[in-house]
MARNUKOL-591893 format. One line per field, with one value per residue (C-alpha): x, y, z. Coordinates in Angstrom, 2 decimals, decimal comma. Each point is the difference from the previous one (the first is absolute). Layout:
<marzas>
east: X	...
north: Y	...
up: Z	...
</marzas>
This chain:
<marzas>
east: -19,64	-1,94	-0,18	-2,58	-0,61	-0,82	-2,70	1,12	1,78	2,13	-1,05	3,15	0,61	0,83	1,27	-1,03	2,45	-0,72	2,62	0,11	2,81	-1,80	-1,19	-1,86	-1,57	2,96	0,20	3,18	0,73	2,72	2,83	1,13	-3,38	-2,59	-1,95	-2,16	-0,16	-2,35	1,20	-2,79	0,43	-1,96	-3,64	-0,55	-2,62	0,74	-2,52	1,74	3,02	-1,33	-1,77	3,10	1,95	-2,78	0,62	3,47	-1,15	1,32	3,36	0,43	-0,74	2,37	2,71	-0,94	-0,19	3,54	1,46	1,85	-1,90	1,20	2,17	-0,16	3,17	0,87	1,47	0,74	-0,65	2,68	1,09	2,79	2,41	2,63	-1,27	0,89	-3,18	0,28	-2,82	-1,25	0,75	-0,56	3,02	0,97	2,08	-0,81	1,97	-1,25	2,61	0,43	1,14	0,53	-3,47	-1,65	-0,68	-0,60	-2,24	-0,57	-2,93	-3,65	-1,60	-2,20	2,71	2,39	-1,02	0,10	3,54	0,97	-1,29	2,10	3,13	-0,66	-0,60	3,67	1,65	-1,58	1,11	3,49	0,18	-1,77	2,05	3,49	-1,26	-1,29	3,16	2,14	-2,25	0,08	3,64	0,46	-2,61	1,63	-3,03	-1,73	-3,45	-1,71	-1,58	-1,06	-3,19	-1,83	-3,63	-2,46	-0,54	-2,43	0,11	3,93	3,28	1,74	-0,26	2,40	-1,41	1,18	1,59	1,90	-1,57	0,24	-3,02	-0,01	-2,39	1,68	-1,37	2,57	1,98	-1,50	0,74	3,65	2,68	0,47	-3,70	0,59	3,26	-1,69	-2,84	2,65	1,53	-3,27	-0,78	3,62	-0,05	-3,30	2,61	1,13	-2,94	-3,46	-1,45	0,00	1,54	2,33	3,01	-1,28	0,04	3,70	0,95	-1,83	2,57	2,65	-0,78	-0,95	1,16	-2,37	-2,87	-2,35	-0,18	-0,75	-2,80	-1,51	0,23	-2,12	-2,56	-0,82	0,59	-0,82	-3,31	0,44	1,99	-3,08	-1,74	1,56	-1,78	1,15	-3,01
north: -11,31	2,11	3,38	2,70	3,70	2,80	2,40	3,73	2,00	-1,66	-3,40	-1,87	-3,62	-2,00	-3,50	-1,89	-2,47	-2,25	-0,78	-2,53	2,32	2,90	1,47	2,75	1,84	1,80	1,82	0,52	2,35	-1,58	2,73	-1,68	-0,67	1,55	-3,25	0,13	-3,13	-0,54	-2,60	-2,03	-1,72	-3,42	0,68	3,28	0,29	1,41	2,42	1,27	0,07	1,83	2,28	0,93	0,53	2,67	1,91	0,36	1,03	3,40	-0,82	-2,48	2,26	2,65	-2,65	-1,14	3,80	0,72	-3,19	1,56	-0,11	-2,84	1,21	-2,06	0,05	1,38	2,89	3,03	-1,76	0,70	-3,43	-0,75	-2,52	-0,79	3,11	2,30	1,35	-0,14	0,87	-2,74	1,16	-2,18	-0,87	-2,00	-3,47	-2,92	0,72	2,13	2,57	2,31	3,41	3,15	0,53	-2,21	-3,34	-0,87	-2,78	-1,62	-1,25	1,47	1,22	-2,99	-2,11	2,52	-0,50	-4,31	0,89	2,22	-2,48	-2,80	2,19	1,13	-3,58	-1,40	3,01	-0,99	-3,63	1,13	2,61	-2,58	-2,82	2,17	0,54	-2,91	-1,75	2,60	-0,45	-3,95	0,13	2,01	-2,29	-3,32	-1,26	-0,77	0,70	-2,52	2,43	3,71	0,68	3,55	0,76	2,91	-0,56	2,77	-1,56	-0,20	1,18	-3,32	-3,51	-2,95	-3,53	-2,64	-1,76	3,13	1,57	3,65	2,07	3,60	2,81	1,60	3,06	0,59	1,07	3,11	0,68	1,51	-2,93	0,32	-1,31	-2,91	-0,78	-0,05	-2,42	-2,28	0,10	-0,70	-3,02	-1,37	0,03	-1,76	-3,02	-0,33	1,36	-0,75	2,69	3,79	-0,71	2,36	-2,63	0,58	3,68	-0,31	-2,09	2,87	2,42	-1,89	-0,69	3,42	2,92	2,77	-1,93	1,85	2,98	-1,73	-1,99	3,09	1,18	-3,25	0,64	3,94	-0,38	-3,72	0,11	2,65	-2,46	-2,00	3,16	-0,52	-2,06	-1,98	-1,75
up: 6,26	-2,13	-1,81	1,30	-0,89	2,45	-1,77	-0,52	-2,55	-0,65	0,84	1,88	-0,79	3,17	0,11	3,26	1,55	2,58	2,61	3,01	1,47	-0,13	3,55	-1,90	-2,90	-1,88	-3,26	-2,20	-3,07	-1,89	-0,72	-3,08	-2,12	2,21	0,76	2,99	2,44	2,72	2,43	1,68	3,21	0,56	1,31	-1,45	-2,66	-3,77	0,50	3,31	-1,45	-3,22	2,60	1,78	-3,77	-0,78	3,13	-1,25	-4,02	0,34	1,74	-2,81	-2,88	1,48	-0,09	-3,35	-1,48	1,54	-2,31	-3,08	-2,84	-3,01	-2,71	-3,25	-1,29	-3,44	-2,03	2,01	3,37	2,56	1,39	3,13	-0,99	2,81	1,62	-3,11	-1,84	-3,59	-2,70	-2,27	-3,53	-3,54	-1,85	-3,04	0,13	2,20	3,53	3,09	0,66	2,90	-0,20	1,62	1,53	-2,70	-0,81	-3,51	-0,89	-3,54	-1,82	-0,48	3,41	0,38	0,74	1,61	3,73	-0,39	-1,70	2,99	2,71	-1,43	-0,11	3,33	1,37	-1,56	1,50	3,42	-0,50	-0,71	3,06	2,47	-0,95	0,38	3,32	1,09	-0,74	1,99	3,12	-0,39	-0,23	3,21	1,66	-1,00	-1,49	-3,77	-1,11	-2,23	-2,18	-1,19	-1,34	-0,32	0,29	0,24	3,26	2,27	3,41	0,20	-1,39	0,26	1,54	0,78	-0,14	2,42	-2,99	-0,47	-2,84	-0,21	-1,85	-0,09	-1,66	-3,40	1,08	2,29	-3,38	0,23	3,65	0,97	-0,17	3,72	0,24	-1,99	1,48	3,26	-0,78	-1,47	3,28	1,86	-1,99	-0,26	4,12	0,21	-1,43	3,48	2,25	-1,66	2,34	1,21	3,17	1,42	-1,27	-3,50	0,45	1,36	-2,76	-2,66	1,67	-0,46	-3,59	-1,01	2,79	-0,36	-1,21	1,97	-2,28	-3,30	2,08	0,92	-3,28	-1,04	2,40	-0,71	-3,74	-1,12	-0,69	-2,61	-2,04	-0,82	-1,32	-3,47	-2,36	-2,94	-0,98
</marzas>
């Protein structure tokens, strides 16, 4: 595995990954962070694989150019919170306070983004804990712990030991989307796969899950455009 750059304007960063299971060279552009992965089967040289990637350079640039631009969070920026867009404004005091179309964030400008991220994480944990408890109760199972991360490759996961992990950015999405992801991961407590039996269980726990799942596939990548650093 290694990092390479395809020349051009702009250069394209490509991560080369070797796979004994791959049958052909393949290129993938992550919808979450735009990372380009070049998967190479056994017996194919690095030069051949990079040559293949160069023939796809225009296609790669087109996909990368279509990704939403990063938004640096700060005063005046519009940010979705539980699907409702609010404008960030500074205020006195110590508490982040949501208002009608506004989110009041205290402190000097240089700490507002970090303070807001901490508030969003706490809100996400509360919402996800309630949803996970609800679906685990319906399923008659228990999870061992719940953690939050800023994952780029997935919105949630469930370990074989029953530990649930979620992306805190789900708090930016409409509530039904967060709710669906909780149902999805809790269903893995019983079905550690994505078999028909698993999806039947998700449908039983969360009827109508297809709509929020579709939203996440269409709009989810945009939740990663907001930068809090």
